[in-house]
Structures are given as C-alpha cells and as structure tokens.
N, C-alpha and C positions, 0 to 999 in steps of 0.2 A: 502662047499667053505671057504678057509682059513679066519680066523678073521684078519681084518684089524689092523696092528701094525705099528709102526713108526721105524725109524733106531735105537731108543734105547730101543725096546721091550716094550714100552708102548702101552697098548691096547686101540684102539680107539673104543669106544661104545657109545659116545654122540655126537648129531648133533644138531647145533643150526641154524635154517632156518630164515633168515631175509626176511620176505615178503614185506617189502617197506622201502624206506629210508625216507619217510614222516612222520610227526610228528604233532599233533596239539598243542604241547608245544614247547618252545625254552629254555630248562634247559641250564644254563650259562656253566655248565661243559660238556655238550653234543655236542651243536651246536650254533653257532652264529645266530643272528637274522635274518640277510639278507642271509641265506644259499640258494644256488642253488640246487634244487633237480634234480635228473636223469630226463631225458626224459622218458614217460611211454613207448616208443617204446624200450628202454634199459632194461627194467625190465622183468624178467622171467615170464611166467604165472603160475598160481597155479598149472595147470597140469605138467608143466616141473618141478616146484619144488618137486611134488609128485613123478614123475620119478626118480629124483635125490635120494630122501629119499628111494625109493624102492631099488635103487642100493646100498644104504649105508646098508639097512636092510640085504641084502643078505652077506654083508662082516661083519656081527655081531655087527652092530650099533643096539642098543636095546633101546636107549633113545632119544627123540627129544623134543626140545623147539622151540616155536613160537615165534619170537621177530620181532622188527622193527629197526629203527623208532617205531612208534606206530603200532602194527599188527592189531588192531581193526579199524584202518581208511582204510584198505584193503578190498574192497569189496570180499565177499564170503569166509572170512577167516575161518568162522565156519565150511564151507563145508570142508577146508583143514584140520581142526583139526579131523572132522569125518572120513575122507578118511585115514589119518594116523593111526588113531586106528583101522580102518579096515585093514590095511596092516599087523597088527601085532605087532606094536611098544608096548613095556611093558609099557613105560612112555612117556605120551604126556603132556606137560606142556606148559604155556604162561607167558611171561612177559609183563606187560601193565603199562602204566600211570594210568590207572583206569578211565579216564574221560568218555570213552564209555562202561565202563564195566557192569554197572548195567543193563542197557538195554538188554545186551548180555549174561547175566548169565545163565538164564535158557536154551537157545539154546546151550551154551558152555558144560554145564552138560549133555545135551541130546547127544551132539556130542561125549562124551567120555573123554573130558578134565580130566586128573587126578590131577592137582594141578594148583595153580594160584600164580605168583609173582607180587605184586604191588609195584611201585616206589613211595615212599613217603618221602620226606628229611625232613619235618618239621610238627609241629602239629599247627603251628601259621598260620593263614589265609595270614596277610600281607606279612610275609616271604616267604610263598608259592608263593604269586605274584611276589615277588623280584626274587626268584630262577628260576621259570618256565617262567617268564615274561607273564603270563597268570592268571586271578583271579576265579581260578576254585577249591579252596580248599574243599569246602563243598561237591561239588558233587563227588569228588573222596573219601572223608572220608565215604559219604553215601554208595558209592560202597564197600568199605573195610567192612563196618559194614554187608551190605546185603551178601557179600561172605561168611562170618562168618555163616550165616543160612544156607547155601547149602552144598552138599557133598564135595565142594573145600576146607572146614575147615579142619585143621588149614591153615590160610593163611599166606603167606610169605610178610614180608615188607622189602623192600631195601632201605636204606637212604645213600647217598653219603656224607661222613663226611667233613666238611670244617670249618677250624678254623675261629671262629670270625663271622661266619655265622649261623651255626646250632649247634655247639659243646656244646653250652648252654643248649640244649635239649636232651643231651645223657641220662641223669638219667630219663627225662620224657618219652622218647621213651621206655627206658629199662622198665619202670613201667607198659607199655602196657601188657608185658609178664606175670605181675602179676593178670591182669583182664581179658585178653582174650586168647585163644589157638592161639596165633600168634607166628611166627618165625620172631623176628625183627633183621636185620642184617646191621651192618654199614659197608659200603665199602669206603676202602681208595681211595681218589681222584687219578686220573690219568690224565696225560696231553695228551688228545686226540682230540685237535682241536675244543674245545669249546672256551670259552673266559677265560680259566683258565691254560693257557700254561706258560712256562719261569717263569719269577720272581714271578708273580702272583701265579703260582702253588706252589712255594716254600713257600710262605707265608700262604696259605690256607692248606697246607699238614698236616694232623694229624695221626699219626700212629695208628694201630689197638690195640697194647698193651696199649697205653695210654687210649684208649677209655674204655677198659676192666677195668682198674685201677679205673678210675673215676667213672664207674658205680658201682663197688664193694664197693668203699669207702663209697658210699651213701646207697646202698641197701642191704650190706651183701654179704656173700659168694656167688661165683659163682662155680658150680659144672660141670664138663666136661660131655658133652653129647656124647655118641659113635656114630660115624658116620655110617648111614646106607650103604653110598657109600663111600669107602676109597678115592676116587678120587674128592669128592665134595671140592670145594674151601674153605667153611666157616668153621671157628672154632666155634662151638657152646656151650652153657652153658646155665644152669637152675638156678634160685634163689629158695631157698628152698619153695616148695608147690606152685610154678608157673605153671600154665596151659601151658604157652609158653616157648620159648627159646630165648636166647639173644646171639648174635655172631658177628664175624667180618671176613670180606673178605680182605686179606692183600697182593694184588698183587705187592706193592711196597716195604714195609718194610721187609716182610716175603715171597717172592714169592713161588708159588706152582707148579712150572713148572714140578718137578719131578713125580709127580702125575696126570699131566693134561691128560685127555682122550677124549678132544674135538676137532672138527673141525666146522668151520662155513661156511654156505653158504650165500653169500651175495645176496640182492635183484637183483642185475645186474649180477649175474652167476659166480662170482669169490669164489673159495674155499679159506678161509682165516686160514692157519693152527696155527697161533699164535696171540693173541691179542696184544704182547708187540712188534710186528714188522710191517713191511709194506709189508710182504710176501703175494703174491697172485697169485693163479693158475687159469686160466680161464678154466671153465669147461662148458660154454655155447654151444660151437661148439659140445662137445661130447653129451651134452643133445639133441641137435636138429639134431644129426646125424640119419641115416637110422636104425642102431641097437644100440640105446642108453645105454644100461645096460653095456656091456662089454665094450663100449667105456669110460663111466663114471668110471668104475672100474679102468680102465688104469690111469686115471687122480687122482683118490682117492689115488691109491698107490704112485703117485709121490708126491702127497701133504703131504702124510704121511711121505715119505722119507726125505723132506726137512723141516719136523717140527723141530725147534730147540731144542738143548739138555736143560737139567735141567740146573738152573744157570742163565738163562737169566734175565737181570735187565732191568727195564723201563727206556730208556733215558729222561732226563728232557725237551728235545725239543719235540714237538708235533708230531703226526703221520700224515700221507698225507690223511688219511680219518677220519671223525668224528666218534665218536661212534655211531651215528645214522646210519650211512653208514656201518658200520661193522656188527652191530647187537648185540653188548654187550657180 
C-alpha cells in the first residue's frame, strides 16, 4: 500500500493520539482553570483509537505518541500502549505531566513503551504551583528520577519558556544535562487558548535562539547533536562531557513546517493536520463505519491533502481549541 504523503510530498509517518482532553493540572499556557471538557459520549473508545492507528500503520506510519490532556488519567491507557506495540509500530512513546507516572512506570515498560516525555517547566515548587495551578512539584520530580532508573532512560523533559516566569531557570535546567541522561528542551510559547494569548503572549514570548545563547554564555560551548529523525522538531546540543542534551523547539521564531511528518488524532475523533491552524477533518464516522480501515484511509488522504505548505506562521490570536484538546 502507498506511503501516506501530503500535497507537498512530505512523508507522513508520525501519529499523535490524544486519548483524552482531560487533565489533572491547569497549566496557564495550555488551558483556562474553568475549562469545560467534552462529554464522555463524544470521546472515542480506546478500541476505536486502535482501529485508527491500524489504518495509519498500513499507510506507512511507523511512530505513534500517546498524549492528552494527560494520558494517564484515561483508564486502560497502558493497555492501549501494549496494543499499539503489538500492532507493529516501531516507536511508541508518551507525553505526560508526570503526576501519575511513578505508579504506572512498571506497567508502561512491560507494555513496551519505548520513550517518555515529561512536561516540567520549572525546578521551583512555588513556581510550579503558579504555572500549573496545582501544588505537585515533588511528586512529578520523584517520577522523573524514577523514570531514569528504568529502560525509559534517557528521559525527555519539556519546558515551555516564558519570559519573567521561568526564563531565569534556563541555566539551571540546562545543568540537569550535565548530571543526568536527560534531554532537556525548551519549547517556545504558542498562543493556544490558555491564559497566554494576545498582548500577554507577546510579553511572555522568548525565542529559542535567545535561550541557547543564555545557556551557552553560562555553561560554555554547545555542540550540535545530529538528529536521528530529520523530521524531529527539536534542535539539540551537548555541553562537553554531558550525559544529556539541551535543545529548543521553535514553532514561532523558526517554524519547521517544511519537515513536518505528523498528523494528530483528537480524543473526539478529528484529524488535526497542522498545529498552527484550526483545520480539522472528522474521522469518527469512518472509524464507526461497517468497513472502517478503507474508510479511514480515504479520510487520511484528504487530511494529508489539506495539510498546509511550509512557511505557515503562527498567528498571535489564539486558536479555537486549547492545546489540551488538540493533543500537543
């Protein structure tokens, strides 16, 4: 069967599945405190998500990431990981806020999870409580340390950079890579309907280039690390002798659309072909049809066809969905 490609001949080989729009945190850049979640009747079952993933696999998608919201609040998500691995995906990964990770680590490893990304924007408990609106820093940090003792090591830490909030910790976060086998990446802030859109977004935004320069000024030369996957969004570097890497993801200042290889499935059954737009293609009817695989293939090709070209820039107005609803 033909490899899924878009209208600009970019190979689509990476799927992100949002298993839920729900989360146990309320990070300011991701969602408002009073967000209304989708009714559970609107959310795909895990079996339906697996059917969609199977259809993607047949079209050459080899990598899948389980996201949310917070994926570990979804009951039986470990089962989904095991089934995705059993289907034959080369790389099955997860992004989590870490709150429920420690108690699920053993099961996730047994299920075949290949890698874990943990969102952690600060190393200061009081600042953690301010950003997430929840006082759970220690539990998340303990999960990070526990993950380093499993086959999921090295662990990736994702921090959203915000000027005046956590940019004073750029050097301290970078220093983690000198001590631990961690891949620490700062992600540029995006206006995605948290509490950081419009004027506030402009005041908080800090470009990836500045982040790298500030880390290098304090800690010495950064040496580029060659990408294992040319389509990966992070530009990663190493300090001399460091077991880990330090990097930036720059969707705003230096968009990487030209090498984008991904599609997103939202928890309510929409294919989201581009994080920088409001484009959605409803795939739920195809998933629930009598012969779902060919029906899903038809929708996948349509979603790939409308995937925007390289050079899309992120508008400063917020998107219609929050980051938690899209799946990151």
